[in-house]
C-alpha positions in Angstrom: -56.6 -107.8 -84.9 -59.5 -107.8 -82.5 -59.1 -111.4 -81.9 -55.5 -111.1 -81.0 -56.3 -108.4 -78.4 -58.9 -110.5 -76.8 -56.5 -113.4 -76.7 -54.1 -111.4 -74.7 -56.6 -110.3 -72.2 -58.0 -113.7 -71.7 -56.6 -116.0 -68.9 -56.2 -119.5 -69.5 -57.5 -122.1 -67.0 -54.1 -123.0 -65.9 -53.2 -119.4 -65.4 -56.4 -118.9 -63.1 -55.6 -122.1 -61.3 -52.1 -121.1 -60.3 -53.3 -117.7 -59.3 -56.1 -119.3 -57.0 -53.6 -121.8 -55.6 -51.5 -119.1 -54.7 -54.2 -117.0 -53.1 -55.1 -120.1 -51.1 -51.8 -121.0 -50.0 -51.2 -117.4 -48.7 -54.6 -117.3 -47.1 -54.0 -120.6 -45.2 -50.5 -119.5 -44.3 -51.9 -116.5 -42.7 -54.7 -118.2 -40.8 -52.1 -120.6 -39.6 -49.9 -118.0 -38.2 -52.6 -116.0 -36.8 -54.0 -119.3 -35.0 -50.7 -120.2 -33.9 -50.0 -116.6 -32.3 -53.7 -116.8 -30.7 -52.9 -120.4 -29.3 -49.4 -119.2 -27.7 -51.0 -116.4 -26.1 -54.0 -118.3 -24.4 -51.5 -121.0 -23.6 -49.1 -118.6 -21.6 -52.1 -117.0 -19.9 -53.5 -120.3 -18.9 -50.0 -121.2 -17.4 -49.7 -118.0 -15.5 -53.3 -118.4 -14.1 -52.5 -121.8 -13.2 -49.6 -120.6 -11.1 -51.3 -117.9 -9.4 -54.2 -120.4 -8.6 -51.5 -122.6 -6.8 -50.1 -119.8 -4.9 -53.7 -118.7 -3.8 -54.2 -122.4 -2.7 -51.3 -122.5 -0.8 -52.1 -119.2 1.0 -55.7 -120.6 1.9 -54.0 -123.9 3.1 -51.8 -121.7 5.5 -54.6 -119.7 6.7 -56.9 -122.7 7.3 -53.8 -124.3 9.5 -53.7 -121.1 11.4 -57.2 -120.9 12.1 -57.1 -124.7 13.2 -54.2 -123.9 15.7 -55.9 -120.9 16.9 -59.1 -122.8 17.7 -57.3 -125.6 19.4 -55.4 -122.7 21.5 -58.6 -121.1 22.3 -60.2 -124.6 23.3 -57.2 -125.2 25.6 -57.1 -121.8 27.1 -60.7 -122.1 28.1 -60.9 -125.3 29.4 -62.2 -125.8 32.8 -58.8 -127.5 34.0 -56.8 -124.5 32.7 -59.2 -122.2 34.6 -58.9 -123.7 37.7 -55.1 -123.7 37.5 -54.9 -120.0 36.4 -52.9 -117.8 39.3 -55.7 -115.0 39.1 -58.5 -117.4 39.8 -56.7 -119.4 42.6 -56.1 -115.7 44.3 -59.9 -115.1 44.1 -61.7 -115.5 47.3 -64.3 -118.3 47.4 -67.9 -117.2 47.9 -69.4 -118.4 51.3 -73.1 -117.2 50.9 -75.0 -118.7 48.3 -77.6 -116.3 46.8 -80.8 -117.6 44.6 -82.2 -115.0 42.5 -86.0 -115.2 42.3 -88.2 -113.6 39.7 
């Protein structure tokens, strides 16, 4: 009687192998699902960051163009030729006396 009870409680090698295979399949499936979800999350964040980076690069490019335009305008307005043609300067009286400053 003891032998029959022990045989019922004992598992065969085939049964253990099937259980192990099921556990491995479930574990690998869960790992695959988790890694897929993480991959998609990281991928969507990377594309969003890339889009934001592109927008910031466009803004930077526009600001550099505006800076160049402003520098060019400042250079043009401060050129001697433009200063001589300025109506405010033309209306000024020219100095007749030359004064030197000594130390």
